[in-house]
Backbone as JSON, one array per atom type, in Angstrom:
{
  "sequence": "MKKYKLLLKEKGWKAVVNEAGWKVAMGLFLFFLVKGLVWLAVIYGGLKWFTS",
  "N": [[131.38, 77.75, 67.72], [130.89, 78.1, 70.24], [132.45, 80.36, 70.96], [131.0, 82.39, 69.45], [128.46, 82.33, 70.83], [129.22, 83.09, 73.29], [130.07, 85.67, 72.68], [127.79, 86.75, 71.81], [126.27, 86.81, 74.13], [127.83, 88.52, 75.82], [128.18, 90.9, 74.35], [126.21, 91.42, 72.43], [123.86, 91.26, 69.49], [124.82, 92.96, 67.45], [127.68, 92.98, 67.87], [128.31, 90.22, 67.19], [127.45, 90.32, 64.53], [129.22, 92.07, 63.42], [131.68, 91.04, 63.91], [131.53, 88.28, 63.03], [129.91, 88.13, 60.79], [126.9, 88.32, 58.7], [126.07, 85.72, 58.03], [126.76, 83.92, 60.07], [125.35, 85.19, 62.29], [122.74, 84.89, 61.49], [122.49, 82.08, 61.46], [122.82, 81.49, 64.14], [120.54, 82.89, 65.34], [118.62, 81.52, 63.99], [119.12, 78.95, 65.05], [118.49, 79.25, 67.75], [115.82, 79.99, 67.56], [114.56, 77.63, 66.4], [115.32, 75.82, 68.48], [113.59, 77.0, 70.71], [111.17, 76.72, 69.6], [111.11, 73.9, 69.47], [111.08, 73.22, 72.15], [108.58, 74.43, 72.92], [106.79, 72.75, 71.52], [107.33, 70.17, 72.62], [106.41, 70.67, 75.31], [103.81, 71.55, 74.77], [102.87, 69.2, 73.5], [103.29, 67.21, 75.65], [101.49, 68.32, 77.63], [98.98, 67.97, 76.25], [99.01, 65.24, 76.04], [98.88, 64.39, 78.65], [96.46, 65.49, 79.51], [94.52, 64.01, 77.9]],
  "CA": [[130.01, 77.9, 68.1], [131.09, 78.55, 71.77], [132.9, 81.55, 70.89], [130.08, 83.28, 69.18], [127.49, 82.26, 71.77], [129.82, 83.94, 74.41], [130.15, 86.91, 72.07], [126.42, 87.3, 71.94], [125.83, 87.08, 75.69], [128.52, 89.78, 76.3], [128.03, 92.33, 73.55], [124.91, 91.46, 71.59], [123.91, 90.8, 68.1], [125.56, 93.8, 66.73], [129.07, 92.52, 67.81], [128.22, 89.17, 66.3], [127.43, 90.58, 63.01], [130.45, 93.02, 62.98], [132.93, 90.08, 63.86], [131.46, 87.03, 62.23], [129.13, 88.44, 59.54], [125.55, 88.0, 58.81], [125.59, 84.26, 57.92], [126.87, 83.42, 61.39], [124.41, 85.73, 63.09], [121.56, 84.3, 61.03], [122.67, 80.87, 61.95], [122.67, 81.7, 65.79], [119.17, 83.32, 65.4], [117.73, 80.34, 63.6], [119.43, 77.95, 66.09], [117.72, 79.62, 68.99], [114.32, 79.98, 67.16], [114.18, 76.32, 66.4], [115.44, 75.38, 69.83], [112.51, 77.63, 71.32], [109.97, 75.96, 69.04], [111.1, 72.41, 69.84], [110.52, 73.23, 73.59], [107.2, 74.68, 73.06], [106.18, 71.55, 71.02], [107.42, 69.08, 73.74], [105.55, 71.03, 76.4], [102.32, 71.45, 74.26], [102.55, 67.68, 73.39], [103.13, 66.58, 76.94], [100.22, 68.73, 78.33], [97.95, 67.28, 75.55], [99.03, 63.76, 76.32], [98.43, 64.29, 79.95], [95.03, 65.78, 79.58], [93.69, 63.21, 77.18]],
  "C": [[130.17, 78.69, 69.52], [131.45, 80.05, 71.76], [131.88, 82.67, 70.53], [128.77, 83.42, 69.98], [127.91, 83.19, 73.01], [129.71, 85.39, 74.03], [128.71, 87.51, 72.13], [125.97, 87.7, 73.28], [126.49, 88.37, 76.12], [128.29, 90.97, 75.64], [126.84, 92.42, 72.68], [125.04, 91.17, 70.1], [124.75, 91.71, 67.34], [127.18, 93.47, 66.66], [129.16, 91.28, 67.06], [128.49, 89.39, 64.81], [128.72, 91.25, 62.59], [131.72, 91.99, 62.91], [132.75, 88.92, 62.95], [130.81, 87.07, 60.89], [127.72, 87.81, 59.67], [125.27, 86.47, 58.75], [125.8, 83.59, 59.32], [125.7, 83.78, 62.43], [123.1, 85.09, 62.79], [121.45, 82.86, 61.6], [122.27, 80.84, 63.45], [121.11, 81.96, 66.04], [118.28, 82.05, 65.13], [117.93, 79.15, 64.53], [118.57, 78.03, 67.27], [116.3, 79.59, 68.76], [114.02, 78.65, 67.17], [114.14, 75.55, 67.73], [114.12, 75.73, 70.73], [111.2, 76.73, 70.87], [109.78, 74.49, 69.28], [110.56, 72.28, 71.17], [109.09, 73.3, 73.73], [106.37, 73.4, 72.48], [106.23, 70.5, 71.99], [106.54, 69.57, 74.8], [104.14, 70.94, 76.05], [101.92, 69.92, 74.16], [102.4, 66.92, 74.59], [101.82, 66.96, 77.6], [99.04, 68.04, 77.56], [97.89, 65.78, 75.91], [98.59, 63.44, 77.74], [96.88, 64.56, 80.38], [94.1, 64.83, 78.92], [93.4, 61.83, 77.89]]
}
């Protein structure tokens, strides 16, 4: 996982797809998508909790 994250930072999505394939690229994309959505839910839930 570290190898592909480093490759993504250095060379972009195209390099990840060429070296690892579509499955790994899609897995990384979904990982970052879910991670971002979790942070949004935590922030939104925290704001809602503090304002009520």
